[in-house]
ChimeraX commands (.cxc) that place a marker at each C-alpha (Angstrom):
marker #1 position 100.84,111.16,74.68 radius 0.5
marker #1 position 97.11,110.70,74.22 radius 0.5
marker #1 position 93.81,112.49,74.72 radius 0.5
marker #1 position 93.84,111.37,78.36 radius 0.5
marker #1 position 97.38,112.40,79.31 radius 0.5
marker #1 position 100.50,114.21,78.16 radius 0.5
marker #1 position 102.83,112.44,80.57 radius 0.5
marker #1 position 102.44,109.31,82.66 radius 0.5
marker #1 position 104.26,107.09,85.12 radius 0.5
marker #1 position 103.48,103.54,86.22 radius 0.5
marker #1 position 105.52,102.40,89.21 radius 0.5
marker #1 position 105.50,98.98,90.87 radius 0.5
marker #1 position 107.73,98.75,93.93 radius 0.5
marker #1 position 108.74,96.22,96.56 radius 0.5
marker #1 position 110.68,96.79,99.76 radius 0.5
marker #1 position 111.86,94.33,102.42 radius 0.5
marker #1 position 112.84,95.74,105.81 radius 0.5
marker #1 position 114.21,94.07,108.93 radius 0.5
marker #1 position 114.65,95.92,112.20 radius 0.5
marker #1 position 116.25,94.18,115.18 radius 0.5
marker #1 position 116.64,95.23,118.80 radius 0.5
marker #1 position 119.12,93.16,120.79 radius 0.5
marker #1 position 119.83,94.10,124.40 radius 0.5
marker #1 position 121.86,92.55,127.23 radius 0.5
marker #1 position 122.63,93.74,130.71 radius 0.5
marker #1 position 126.28,94.18,131.58 radius 0.5
marker #1 position 127.94,90.80,132.29 radius 0.5
marker #1 position 124.65,88.93,131.79 radius 0.5
marker #1 position 124.61,85.76,129.69 radius 0.5
marker #1 position 121.03,86.38,128.54 radius 0.5
marker #1 position 120.19,88.70,125.67 radius 0.5
marker #1 position 116.74,89.83,124.55 radius 0.5
marker #1 position 115.89,89.85,120.85 radius 0.5
marker #1 position 112.99,91.65,119.16 radius 0.5
marker #1 position 112.91,91.29,115.40 radius 0.5
marker #1 position 110.43,92.93,113.04 radius 0.5
marker #1 position 110.14,92.16,109.33 radius 0.5
marker #1 position 108.11,94.35,106.97 radius 0.5
marker #1 position 107.40,93.61,103.31 radius 0.5
marker #1 position 105.87,96.45,101.32 radius 0.5
marker #1 position 104.31,96.17,97.88 radius 0.5
marker #1 position 103.41,99.41,96.13 radius 0.5
marker #1 position 101.60,100.38,92.95 radius 0.5
marker #1 position 101.29,103.90,91.56 radius 0.5
marker #1 position 99.64,105.35,88.45 radius 0.5
marker #1 position 100.35,109.04,87.89 radius 0.5
marker #1 position 99.32,111.11,84.87 radius 0.5
marker #1 position 99.47,114.73,83.76 radius 0.5
marker #1 position 97.54,116.48,81.01 radius 0.5
marker #1 position 98.49,119.82,79.46 radius 0.5
marker #1 position 95.15,121.41,78.65 radius 0.5
marker #1 position 96.94,124.43,77.15 radius 0.5
marker #1 position 100.00,126.57,77.92 radius 0.5
marker #1 position 98.41,127.93,81.12 radius 0.5
marker #1 position 96.45,124.97,82.48 radius 0.5
marker #1 position 97.70,121.60,83.78 radius 0.5
marker #1 position 95.66,118.71,85.18 radius 0.5
marker #1 position 97.12,115.84,87.25 radius 0.5
marker #1 position 95.46,112.66,88.49 radius 0.5
marker #1 position 96.37,109.22,89.71 radius 0.5
marker #1 position 95.87,106.31,92.08 radius 0.5
marker #1 position 98.23,104.55,94.45 radius 0.5
marker #1 position 98.13,101.48,96.65 radius 0.5
marker #1 position 100.52,100.17,99.31 radius 0.5
marker #1 position 100.27,96.97,101.36 radius 0.5
marker #1 position 102.50,96.23,104.37 radius 0.5
marker #1 position 102.95,92.74,105.83 radius 0.5
marker #1 position 104.42,93.03,109.33 radius 0.5
marker #1 position 105.76,90.13,111.43 radius 0.5
marker #1 position 107.16,90.44,114.94 radius 0.5
marker #1 position 109.03,87.87,117.03 radius 0.5
marker #1 position 110.69,88.04,120.45 radius 0.5
marker #1 position 112.94,85.69,122.39 radius 0.5
marker #1 position 115.59,85.53,125.09 radius 0.5
marker #1 position 118.76,83.67,124.20 radius 0.5
marker #1 position 121.70,82.45,126.25 radius 0.5
marker #1 position 124.96,83.58,124.69 radius 0.5
marker #1 position 126.61,80.47,126.18 radius 0.5
marker #1 position 124.18,77.69,125.25 radius 0.5
marker #1 position 122.20,79.45,122.47 radius 0.5
marker #1 position 118.99,78.17,124.14 radius 0.5
marker #1 position 115.99,80.36,123.32 radius 0.5
marker #1 position 112.84,81.13,125.29 radius 0.5
marker #1 position 109.90,83.27,124.09 radius 0.5
marker #1 position 109.32,86.83,125.34 radius 0.5
marker #1 position 106.70,89.45,124.57 radius 0.5
marker #1 position 106.84,90.67,120.97 radius 0.5
marker #1 position 106.93,94.39,120.27 radius 0.5
marker #1 position 104.04,94.23,117.78 radius 0.5
marker #1 position 101.14,91.74,117.28 radius 0.5
marker #1 position 102.70,88.27,117.18 radius 0.5
marker #1 position 100.01,86.91,114.84 radius 0.5
marker #1 position 101.15,89.34,112.14 radius 0.5
marker #1 position 99.64,92.50,110.68 radius 0.5
marker #1 position 98.42,93.50,107.24 radius 0.5
marker #1 position 98.16,97.25,106.69 radius 0.5
marker #1 position 96.96,98.59,103.33 radius 0.5
marker #1 position 96.28,102.04,101.95 radius 0.5
marker #1 position 94.50,103.07,98.77 radius 0.5
marker #1 position 94.35,106.61,97.43 radius 0.5
marker #1 position 92.99,108.49,94.41 radius 0.5
marker #1 position 93.90,112.10,93.74 radius 0.5
marker #1 position 93.41,114.99,91.31 radius 0.5
marker #1 position 95.12,118.35,91.01 radius 0.5
marker #1 position 94.57,121.36,88.78 radius 0.5
marker #1 position 97.01,124.21,88.16 radius 0.5
marker #1 position 96.06,127.39,86.32 radius 0.5
marker #1 position 98.46,130.21,85.48 radius 0.5
marker #1 position 95.89,133.01,85.16 radius 0.5
marker #1 position 98.47,135.69,84.42 radius 0.5
marker #1 position 102.21,136.11,84.80 radius 0.5
marker #1 position 101.47,137.31,88.33 radius 0.5
marker #1 position 98.67,134.98,89.47 radius 0.5
marker #1 position 98.72,131.19,89.89 radius 0.5
marker #1 position 95.89,128.97,91.18 radius 0.5
marker #1 position 96.42,125.42,92.47 radius 0.5
marker #1 position 93.57,123.12,93.60 radius 0.5
marker #1 position 93.87,119.49,94.71 radius 0.5
marker #1 position 91.78,116.72,96.22 radius 0.5
marker #1 position 92.41,113.21,97.46 radius 0.5
marker #1 position 90.43,110.31,98.86 radius 0.5
marker #1 position 92.29,107.87,101.11 radius 0.5
marker #1 position 91.15,104.52,102.49 radius 0.5
marker #1 position 93.14,102.48,105.01 radius 0.5
marker #1 position 92.60,98.82,105.97 radius 0.5
marker #1 position 94.25,97.16,108.97 radius 0.5
marker #1 position 94.16,93.66,110.45 radius 0.5
marker #1 position 96.42,92.57,113.33 radius 0.5
marker #1 position 96.22,89.39,115.43 radius 0.5
marker #1 position 97.45,88.58,118.94 radius 0.5
marker #1 position 98.12,84.87,119.60 radius 0.5
marker #1 position 100.21,84.48,122.77 radius 0.5
marker #1 position 98.47,85.80,125.92 radius 0.5
marker #1 position 101.03,84.46,128.43 radius 0.5
marker #1 position 102.76,87.81,128.82 radius 0.5
marker #1 position 99.93,90.32,128.56 radius 0.5
marker #1 position 96.16,89.96,128.87 radius 0.5
marker #1 position 94.12,92.02,126.39 radius 0.5
marker #1 position 90.32,92.33,126.07 radius 0.5
marker #1 position 90.67,91.40,122.37 radius 0.5
marker #1 position 92.76,89.10,120.21 radius 0.5
marker #1 position 92.46,91.10,116.98 radius 0.5
marker #1 position 92.43,94.71,115.82 radius 0.5
marker #1 position 90.65,95.28,112.53 radius 0.5
marker #1 position 89.38,98.48,110.95 radius 0.5
marker #1 position 88.74,100.35,107.73 radius 0.5
marker #1 position 88.97,104.15,107.74 radius 0.5
marker #1 position 88.68,106.66,104.92 radius 0.5
marker #1 position 88.40,110.38,104.32 radius 0.5
marker #1 position 88.60,113.19,101.80 radius 0.5
marker #1 position 91.38,115.76,101.97 radius 0.5
marker #1 position 92.52,118.59,99.75 radius 0.5
marker #1 position 93.85,122.08,99.33 radius 0.5
marker #1 position 93.35,125.29,97.42 radius 0.5
marker #1 position 96.16,127.79,97.04 radius 0.5
marker #1 position 96.82,131.09,95.31 radius 0.5
marker #1 position 100.18,132.65,94.55 radius 0.5
marker #1 position 100.33,136.33,93.61 radius 0.5
marker #1 position 103.58,137.97,92.51 radius 0.5
marker #1 position 103.11,141.75,92.23 radius 0.5
marker #1 position 106.79,142.23,91.34 radius 0.5
marker #1 position 109.77,140.01,90.51 radius 0.5
marker #1 position 111.23,140.53,94.01 radius 0.5
marker #1 position 108.39,139.31,96.26 radius 0.5
marker #1 position 105.17,137.26,96.29 radius 0.5
marker #1 position 102.16,136.37,98.43 radius 0.5
marker #1 position 101.05,132.74,98.97 radius 0.5
marker #1 position 97.69,131.85,100.55 radius 0.5
marker #1 position 96.39,128.33,101.14 radius 0.5
marker #1 position 93.52,126.41,102.72 radius 0.5
marker #1 position 94.02,122.70,103.33 radius 0.5
marker #1 position 92.51,119.65,105.03 radius 0.5
marker #1 position 94.48,116.53,105.99 radius 0.5
marker #1 position 93.79,113.01,107.23 radius 0.5
marker #1 position 95.88,110.34,108.95 radius 0.5
marker #1 position 94.70,106.89,110.07 radius 0.5
marker #1 position 96.44,105.00,112.92 radius 0.5
marker #1 position 99.24,102.70,111.78 radius 0.5
marker #1 position 100.53,99.47,113.33 radius 0.5
marker #1 position 102.99,101.35,115.53 radius 0.5
marker #1 position 100.18,103.59,116.82 radius 0.5
marker #1 position 97.61,100.94,117.72 radius 0.5
marker #1 position 99.60,97.71,118.13 radius 0.5
marker #1 position 102.85,98.43,119.96 radius 0.5
marker #1 position 103.64,96.73,123.27 radius 0.5
marker #1 position 106.56,98.39,125.03 radius 0.5
marker #1 position 107.81,98.77,128.61 radius 0.5
marker #1 position 110.14,101.51,129.75 radius 0.5
marker #1 position 110.89,102.90,133.22 radius 0.5
marker #1 position 107.95,101.04,134.74 radius 0.5
marker #1 position 105.43,102.29,132.18 radius 0.5
marker #1 position 103.82,99.94,129.67 radius 0.5
marker #1 position 102.41,100.97,126.29 radius 0.5
marker #1 position 99.62,98.57,125.32 radius 0.5
marker #1 position 97.62,98.08,122.09 radius 0.5
marker #1 position 94.48,100.15,121.61 radius 0.5
marker #1 position 91.66,98.90,119.38 radius 0.5
marker #1 position 89.71,102.18,119.64 radius 0.5
marker #1 position 92.19,104.72,118.27 radius 0.5
marker #1 position 90.58,107.36,116.05 radius 0.5
marker #1 position 91.89,108.96,112.90 radius 0.5
marker #1 position 93.54,112.37,112.99 radius 0.5
marker #1 position 92.25,115.35,111.00 radius 0.5
marker #1 position 93.80,118.75,110.42 radius 0.5
marker #1 position 92.39,121.92,108.87 radius 0.5
marker #1 position 94.73,124.81,108.24 radius 0.5
marker #1 position 94.97,128.23,106.63 radius 0.5
marker #1 position 98.16,130.13,106.05 radius 0.5
marker #1 position 99.47,133.23,104.30 radius 0.5
marker #1 position 103.12,133.65,103.43 radius 0.5
marker #1 position 105.06,136.69,102.23 radius 0.5
marker #1 position 108.30,135.93,100.41 radius 0.5
marker link #1:1,2 radius 0.2
marker link #1:2,3 radius 0.2
marker link #1:3,4 radius 0.2
marker link #1:4,5 radius 0.2
marker link #1:5,6 radius 0.2
marker link #1:6,7 radius 0.2
marker link #1:7,8 radius 0.2
marker link #1:8,9 radius 0.2
marker link #1:9,10 radius 0.2
marker link #1:10,11 radius 0.2
marker link #1:11,12 radius 0.2
marker link #1:12,13 radius 0.2
marker link #1:13,14 radius 0.2
marker link #1:14,15 radius 0.2
marker link #1:15,16 radius 0.2
marker link #1:16,17 radius 0.2
marker link #1:17,18 radius 0.2
marker link #1:18,19 radius 0.2
marker link #1:19,20 radius 0.2
marker link #1:20,21 radius 0.2
marker link #1:21,22 radius 0.2
marker link #1:22,23 radius 0.2
marker link #1:23,24 radius 0.2
marker link #1:24,25 radius 0.2
marker link #1:25,26 radius 0.2
marker link #1:26,27 radius 0.2
marker link #1:27,28 radius 0.2
marker link #1:28,29 radius 0.2
marker link #1:29,30 radius 0.2
marker link #1:30,31 radius 0.2
marker link #1:31,32 radius 0.2
marker link #1:32,33 radius 0.2
marker link #1:33,34 radius 0.2
marker link #1:34,35 radius 0.2
marker link #1:35,36 radius 0.2
marker link #1:36,37 radius 0.2
marker link #1:37,38 radius 0.2
marker link #1:38,39 radius 0.2
marker link #1:39,40 radius 0.2
marker link #1:40,41 radius 0.2
marker link #1:41,42 radius 0.2
marker link #1:42,43 radius 0.2
marker link #1:43,44 radius 0.2
marker link #1:44,45 radius 0.2
marker link #1:45,46 radius 0.2
marker link #1:46,47 radius 0.2
marker link #1:47,48 radius 0.2
marker link #1:48,49 radius 0.2
marker link #1:49,50 radius 0.2
marker link #1:50,51 radius 0.2
marker link #1:51,52 radius 0.2
marker link #1:52,53 radius 0.2
marker link #1:53,54 radius 0.2
marker link #1:54,55 radius 0.2
marker link #1:55,56 radius 0.2
marker link #1:56,57 radius 0.2
marker link #1:57,58 radius 0.2
marker link #1:58,59 radius 0.2
marker link #1:59,60 radius 0.2
marker link #1:60,61 radius 0.2
marker link #1:61,62 radius 0.2
marker link #1:62,63 radius 0.2
marker link #1:63,64 radius 0.2
marker link #1:64,65 radius 0.2
marker link #1:65,66 radius 0.2
marker link #1:66,67 radius 0.2
marker link #1:67,68 radius 0.2
marker link #1:68,69 radius 0.2
marker link #1:69,70 radius 0.2
marker link #1:70,71 radius 0.2
marker link #1:71,72 radius 0.2
marker link #1:72,73 radius 0.2
marker link #1:73,74 radius 0.2
marker link #1:74,75 radius 0.2
marker link #1:75,76 radius 0.2
marker link #1:76,77 radius 0.2
marker link #1:77,78 radius 0.2
marker link #1:78,79 radius 0.2
marker link #1:79,80 radius 0.2
marker link #1:80,81 radius 0.2
marker link #1:81,82 radius 0.2
marker link #1:82,83 radius 0.2
marker link #1:83,84 radius 0.2
marker link #1:84,85 radius 0.2
marker link #1:85,86 radius 0.2
marker link #1:86,87 radius 0.2
marker link #1:87,88 radius 0.2
marker link #1:88,89 radius 0.2
marker link #1:89,90 radius 0.2
marker link #1:90,91 radius 0.2
marker link #1:91,92 radius 0.2
marker link #1:92,93 radius 0.2
marker link #1:93,94 radius 0.2
marker link #1:94,95 radius 0.2
marker link #1:95,96 radius 0.2
marker link #1:96,97 radius 0.2
marker link #1:97,98 radius 0.2
marker link #1:98,99 radius 0.2
marker link #1:99,100 radius 0.2
marker link #1:100,101 radius 0.2
marker link #1:101,102 radius 0.2
marker link #1:102,103 radius 0.2
marker link #1:103,104 radius 0.2
marker link #1:104,105 radius 0.2
marker link #1:105,106 radius 0.2
marker link #1:106,107 radius 0.2
marker link #1:107,108 radius 0.2
marker link #1:108,109 radius 0.2
marker link #1:109,110 radius 0.2
marker link #1:110,111 radius 0.2
marker link #1:111,112 radius 0.2
marker link #1:112,113 radius 0.2
marker link #1:113,114 radius 0.2
marker link #1:114,115 radius 0.2
marker link #1:115,116 radius 0.2
marker link #1:116,117 radius 0.2
marker link #1:117,118 radius 0.2
marker link #1:118,119 radius 0.2
marker link #1:119,120 radius 0.2
marker link #1:120,121 radius 0.2
marker link #1:121,122 radius 0.2
marker link #1:122,123 radius 0.2
marker link #1:123,124 radius 0.2
marker link #1:124,125 radius 0.2
marker link #1:125,126 radius 0.2
marker link #1:126,127 radius 0.2
marker link #1:127,128 radius 0.2
marker link #1:128,129 radius 0.2
marker link #1:129,130 radius 0.2
marker link #1:130,131 radius 0.2
marker link #1:131,132 radius 0.2
marker link #1:132,133 radius 0.2
marker link #1:133,134 radius 0.2
marker link #1:134,135 radius 0.2
marker link #1:135,136 radius 0.2
marker link #1:136,137 radius 0.2
marker link #1:137,138 radius 0.2
marker link #1:138,139 radius 0.2
marker link #1:139,140 radius 0.2
marker link #1:140,141 radius 0.2
marker link #1:141,142 radius 0.2
marker link #1:142,143 radius 0.2
marker link #1:143,144 radius 0.2
marker link #1:144,145 radius 0.2
marker link #1:145,146 radius 0.2
marker link #1:146,147 radius 0.2
marker link #1:147,148 radius 0.2
marker link #1:148,149 radius 0.2
marker link #1:149,150 radius 0.2
marker link #1:150,151 radius 0.2
marker link #1:151,152 radius 0.2
marker link #1:152,153 radius 0.2
marker link #1:153,154 radius 0.2
marker link #1:154,155 radius 0.2
marker link #1:155,156 radius 0.2
marker link #1:156,157 radius 0.2
marker link #1:157,158 radius 0.2
marker link #1:158,159 radius 0.2
marker link #1:159,160 radius 0.2
marker link #1:160,161 radius 0.2
marker link #1:161,162 radius 0.2
marker link #1:162,163 radius 0.2
marker link #1:163,164 radius 0.2
marker link #1:164,165 radius 0.2
marker link #1:165,166 radius 0.2
marker link #1:166,167 radius 0.2
marker link #1:167,168 radius 0.2
marker link #1:168,169 radius 0.2
marker link #1:169,170 radius 0.2
marker link #1:170,171 radius 0.2
marker link #1:171,172 radius 0.2
marker link #1:172,173 radius 0.2
marker link #1:173,174 radius 0.2
marker link #1:174,175 radius 0.2
marker link #1:175,176 radius 0.2
marker link #1:176,177 radius 0.2
marker link #1:177,178 radius 0.2
marker link #1:178,179 radius 0.2
marker link #1:179,180 radius 0.2
marker link #1:180,181 radius 0.2
marker link #1:181,182 radius 0.2
marker link #1:182,183 radius 0.2
marker link #1:183,184 radius 0.2
marker link #1:184,185 radius 0.2
marker link #1:185,186 radius 0.2
marker link #1:186,187 radius 0.2
marker link #1:187,188 radius 0.2
marker link #1:188,189 radius 0.2
marker link #1:189,190 radius 0.2
marker link #1:190,191 radius 0.2
marker link #1:191,192 radius 0.2
marker link #1:192,193 radius 0.2
marker link #1:193,194 radius 0.2
marker link #1:194,195 radius 0.2
marker link #1:195,196 radius 0.2
marker link #1:196,197 radius 0.2
marker link #1:197,198 radius 0.2
marker link #1:198,199 radius 0.2
marker link #1:199,200 radius 0.2
marker link #1:200,201 radius 0.2
marker link #1:201,202 radius 0.2
marker link #1:202,203 radius 0.2
marker link #1:203,204 radius 0.2
marker link #1:204,205 radius 0.2
marker link #1:205,206 radius 0.2
marker link #1:206,207 radius 0.2
marker link #1:207,208 radius 0.2
marker link #1:208,209 radius 0.2
marker link #1:209,210 radius 0.2
marker link #1:210,211 radius 0.2
marker link #1:211,212 radius 0.2
view
């Protein structure tokens, strides 16, 4: 405990993920392999401060970086000879990072009335490279962007009696495109999904009232 916080957490995390898709037509000696590897490094600082018995203040920062690699090849199950095929994601690799800072304030005005206000700023950085153009021709060989936005919410909970309550909330949200959104190359039933360097971020604004 200190003047700056009553509770605190510092979390450093690492995750390694492999996802493989292996397909082969019935009685064929050729199988197609698409293998994606993702390494994720995360860092989170989260603190809470009890201002008094009725007021609580939270704040923190977090950062996550994803390194994505994608390979593709056909392989003979008899000879084990490999030949390259189109990768599912950018074959030059992708780095996708997010950075966020947030604050939240909770105030128990009375036994019946609770106020909760929160805000967050998020910034996303992406860099993906395309090296092999033998399978698909694109008007670019790299997708790179940096997108950021503010989001937040304000909510009120009113409990006129122990048996029911009213919740009201206004909120704003933000989501930037990820590697799967902008970088995937996929063919199915004659349709081809291709990378898009001009995808925009998504925003949502909502208001809701709930009776419980």
